[in-house]
C-alpha positions as CSV (number, residue, x, y, z in Angstrom):
1,X,99.2,113.2,63.5
2,X,95.6,114.0,66.2
3,X,95.6,113.0,69.2
4,X,93.0,112.4,72.0
5,X,93.0,115.4,74.1
6,X,93.7,115.6,77.4
7,X,93.1,118.0,79.7
8,X,94.5,119.3,83.0
9,X,92.2,120.2,86.5
10,X,92.0,124.0,85.9
11,X,90.3,127.1,87.9
12,X,87.8,129.4,86.1
13,X,90.7,131.7,85.9
14,X,92.9,128.7,84.3
15,X,95.2,128.0,87.4
16,X,95.7,124.2,88.2
17,X,93.7,123.1,91.4
18,X,93.8,119.7,92.8
19,X,89.5,120.0,93.4
20,X,86.3,121.0,91.9
21,X,82.8,120.2,91.7
22,X,81.0,121.1,88.3
23,X,77.1,121.7,88.8
24,X,75.7,120.7,85.8
25,X,72.8,123.2,85.8
26,X,75.1,126.0,86.1
27,X,78.2,125.3,83.9
28,X,77.7,128.0,80.5
29,X,81.4,128.0,79.7
30,X,83.8,125.2,79.3
31,X,87.7,125.1,79.2
32,X,87.0,122.3,76.7
33,X,84.7,120.8,73.7
34,X,82.4,118.6,75.9
35,X,81.5,117.4,72.6
36,X,84.3,115.3,71.3
37,X,85.4,112.4,72.9
38,X,88.4,113.3,75.4
39,X,90.1,112.1,78.8
40,X,91.8,113.4,81.9
41,X,94.9,113.9,84.0
42,X,92.4,113.8,87.0
43,X,89.5,111.6,88.4
44,X,86.3,112.6,87.9
45,X,83.0,111.4,90.5
46,X,79.7,111.8,87.8
47,X,76.4,111.7,90.4
48,X,73.7,111.6,88.1
49,X,70.5,113.4,90.2
50,X,67.7,113.3,87.1
51,X,67.0,112.3,83.6
52,X,68.5,110.4,81.3
53,X,71.9,110.2,79.5
54,X,74.3,107.9,77.5
55,X,78.1,107.8,78.9
56,X,81.0,106.3,76.7
57,X,83.9,104.9,77.9
58,X,86.3,103.4,76.5
59,X,83.9,101.6,73.9
60,X,81.6,100.9,76.1
61,X,77.9,102.7,76.4
62,X,76.5,103.2,80.2
63,X,72.8,104.3,80.4
64,X,72.6,106.4,83.6
65,X,69.6,107.8,85.4
66,X,69.0,109.3,89.1
67,X,71.0,107.4,91.3
68,X,73.8,105.9,89.0
69,X,77.4,106.9,90.1
70,X,80.0,107.1,87.1
71,X,83.3,106.6,87.5
72,X,86.4,108.0,85.1
73,X,89.7,107.9,86.1
74,X,92.5,109.4,84.1
75,X,93.5,108.4,80.4
76,X,90.3,106.9,80.1
77,X,88.4,108.4,77.1
78,X,84.9,109.1,77.8
79,X,82.0,111.3,76.1
80,X,78.5,111.6,77.7
81,X,75.4,112.7,76.1
82,X,73.3,114.1,78.3
83,X,69.3,114.2,78.0
84,X,67.2,117.5,78.2
85,X,67.2,118.8,81.6
86,X,69.7,116.5,82.9
87,X,71.3,117.3,86.6
88,X,73.7,116.1,88.2
89,X,77.6,117.0,89.5
90,X,81.1,116.1,88.5
91,X,83.1,115.6,91.8
92,X,86.9,115.8,89.9
93,X,90.2,115.4,92.1
94,X,93.6,115.0,91.4
95,X,95.2,111.8,92.5
96,X,97.0,114.4,94.9
97,X,93.8,115.4,96.8
98,X,92.3,112.0,98.2
99,X,94.5,108.9,99.6
100,X,95.3,106.3,97.1
101,X,93.6,103.9,99.4
102,X,90.2,104.8,99.1
103,X,90.8,105.5,95.2
104,X,92.0,102.4,94.3
105,X,88.8,100.5,96.0
106,X,86.6,102.4,94.0
107,X,85.7,100.7,90.4
108,X,87.8,103.4,88.4
109,X,89.3,101.2,85.3
110,X,87.3,98.1,86.5
111,X,84.6,96.2,83.9
112,X,81.4,98.2,85.3
113,X,82.8,101.8,86.7
114,X,79.4,102.1,87.5
115,X,77.3,102.0,90.8
116,X,73.3,102.4,91.4
117,X,72.5,103.8,94.6
118,X,69.4,103.2,96.3
119,X,67.5,106.1,97.5
120,X,68.4,107.1,100.7
121,X,72.0,106.3,99.9
122,X,72.1,108.6,97.3
123,X,70.4,111.5,99.1
124,X,73.5,110.9,101.9
125,X,76.3,111.2,98.6
126,X,74.0,114.6,97.4
127,X,73.5,116.6,101.0
128,X,77.1,115.9,101.5
129,X,77.9,117.1,97.6
130,X,75.6,120.4,98.7
131,X,77.8,121.4,101.6
132,X,81.2,121.0,99.8
133,X,79.3,123.3,97.1
134,X,78.0,125.8,99.9
135,X,81.9,125.6,101.3
136,X,83.4,126.4,97.7
137,X,81.0,129.8,97.7
138,X,81.7,130.6,101.4
139,X,85.4,130.1,101.2
140,X,85.7,130.6,105.1
141,X,88.9,130.0,107.1
142,X,88.5,126.5,107.4
143,X,86.6,125.7,104.0
144,X,89.3,123.6,102.0
145,X,89.3,121.6,104.9
146,X,86.0,121.0,105.3
147,X,85.3,120.4,101.4
148,X,88.8,117.8,102.2
149,X,87.0,115.9,104.5
150,X,83.4,116.1,103.2
151,X,85.0,114.5,100.0
152,X,87.0,111.8,101.2
153,X,83.6,110.6,103.8
154,X,81.7,110.7,99.8
155,X,84.4,108.5,98.7
156,X,84.7,106.4,101.9
157,X,80.7,105.6,101.6
158,X,80.8,104.5,98.0
159,X,83.6,102.5,98.7
160,X,81.3,100.8,101.2
161,X,78.8,100.6,98.5
162,X,81.1,99.3,96.3
163,X,82.9,96.7,98.8
164,X,79.4,95.3,99.9
165,X,78.8,95.0,95.6
166,X,81.9,92.8,95.8
167,X,80.7,90.8,97.8
168,X,77.6,89.8,96.6
169,X,79.2,89.2,93.5
170,X,82.0,87.5,95.1
171,X,84.3,89.8,93.7
172,X,87.7,90.2,95.9
173,X,89.4,93.4,97.3
174,X,92.4,94.2,94.5
175,X,95.8,93.8,96.8
176,X,98.1,97.0,96.8
177,X,100.9,94.9,94.4
178,X,97.7,95.0,92.2
179,X,97.1,98.8,91.8
180,X,100.6,100.0,91.9
181,X,101.5,97.3,89.3
182,X,98.7,98.7,87.0
183,X,99.9,102.3,87.8
184,X,103.4,101.5,86.9
185,X,102.1,100.1,83.8
186,X,100.3,103.6,82.6
187,X,103.4,104.9,83.3
188,X,105.6,102.5,81.3
189,X,103.8,100.8,78.9
190,X,105.4,102.5,75.6
191,X,109.1,101.4,76.9
192,X,107.3,98.0,76.2
193,X,110.2,97.1,79.2
194,X,109.5,93.5,80.5
195,X,107.5,91.8,83.4
196,X,111.2,91.4,85.1
197,X,111.4,94.6,85.2
198,X,108.2,95.5,86.5
199,X,108.7,93.5,90.0
200,X,112.2,94.8,90.3
201,X,110.1,98.3,91.0
202,X,108.1,96.4,93.3
203,X,110.9,94.8,95.0
204,X,109.4,91.7,94.3
205,X,110.7,88.6,92.3
206,X,109.1,88.1,89.0
207,X,107.6,84.4,90.0
208,X,105.9,86.5,93.4
209,X,104.5,89.4,90.7
210,X,103.0,86.4,88.6
211,X,101.2,84.8,91.2
212,X,99.8,87.8,92.7
213,X,98.7,88.7,89.8
214,X,97.1,85.2,88.5
215,X,95.5,84.7,92.3
216,X,93.3,87.8,92.0
217,X,93.0,88.6,88.5
218,X,93.3,85.4,86.8
219,X,95.9,86.9,84.6
220,X,99.5,86.8,84.1
221,X,101.6,90.3,84.2
222,X,102.4,89.8,80.5
223,X,98.8,89.3,79.7
224,X,97.9,92.2,81.5
225,X,100.8,94.1,80.0
226,X,99.3,93.3,76.4
227,X,96.1,94.3,77.5
228,X,96.8,97.7,78.1
229,X,98.6,98.3,75.0
230,X,96.0,96.7,72.9
231,X,93.2,98.7,74.8
232,X,95.7,102.1,73.8
233,X,95.8,101.0,70.3
234,X,91.8,100.2,70.3
235,X,91.7,103.9,71.2
236,X,94.2,105.6,69.1
237,X,92.4,103.6,66.1
238,X,88.5,104.6,67.3
239,X,89.2,107.6,68.4
240,X,91.6,109.7,66.0
241,X,92.2,109.5,62.0
242,X,95.9,108.5,62.4
243,X,97.0,106.3,59.9
244,X,98.2,102.5,61.2
245,X,101.9,103.5,61.0
246,X,101.4,106.9,63.2
247,X,99.7,104.7,65.9
248,X,102.6,102.1,65.6
249,X,105.2,104.8,66.0
250,X,102.8,106.3,69.3
251,X,103.0,103.3,71.1
252,X,106.6,102.9,70.8
253,X,106.7,100.2,67.7
254,X,109.7,100.4,65.4
255,X,108.0,98.7,62.7
256,X,104.6,99.2,61.6
257,X,104.4,95.6,60.0
258,X,105.0,93.9,64.3
259,X,102.2,96.1,65.7
260,X,99.4,94.6,63.2
261,X,100.9,91.7,63.9
262,X,100.6,92.4,67.7
263,X,97.1,93.8,67.0
264,X,95.6,90.9,65.3
265,X,97.4,88.3,67.6
266,X,95.4,90.2,70.5
267,X,92.1,90.8,68.7
268,X,92.1,88.5,65.9
269,X,91.7,91.7,63.6
270,X,94.2,94.0,61.7
271,X,94.5,97.4,63.0
272,X,92.7,98.6,59.6
273,X,90.0,96.0,59.8
274,X,89.3,96.7,63.7
275,X,89.1,100.3,62.8
276,X,86.4,100.1,60.1
277,X,84.5,97.1,62.2
278,X,83.9,98.9,65.1
279,X,83.1,103.0,63.7
């Protein structure tokens, strides 16, 4: 059985780090095959400075050019196809590096994990990014603190831009309970636990969790659980050559027939038909 490769954030010497900046124009030696769809154990914010690109994130293709920002969350399966002479930066960080509240209000894992900045907004981000690059290279006494401070400033500024976009589209900020529920879902979905179990982890009643989810997402917790599981099933069916039986077992189903029924009831397709139709 093959898996979708998932990579940790490493330094050039192979040591685990919490932050890294990648200048696309200077990268010659990659720690993984960037020509294959993959995912990370860390967050990645991509800044497109010049040239055109196509970016696949979980079955959706986004076109990118100067001023675009793309947000790739841990577990997202993605593949970036950069055009000739494309320039830009990737800001990569672990969940330990940046305050959770800052991250949760950025469009990671949203229906559209991208932003389009005005020229003056992108110029501000570029200046801060260049300062981070300078501090990474200088390695002075307070460089690490300056880098983290500037990185937080970049993300807070993008928070502000994202919030203005939400206000224009009448979207609401996601409450902490929803963000925490989704994090717990990522950690526990293979166990096929019940809504009541998640509510206990959140120290709220099952009824309250249902009310919060329906108010802020328009969906029940059970529906969100199903969507998460189906999304992972689609990833495996699309990006791997695993058999239907192997996929079912990897997703915690004891009987492949139950998996096929579950998948078809959610998507309208059997797993095999979905694979043949989408590839």
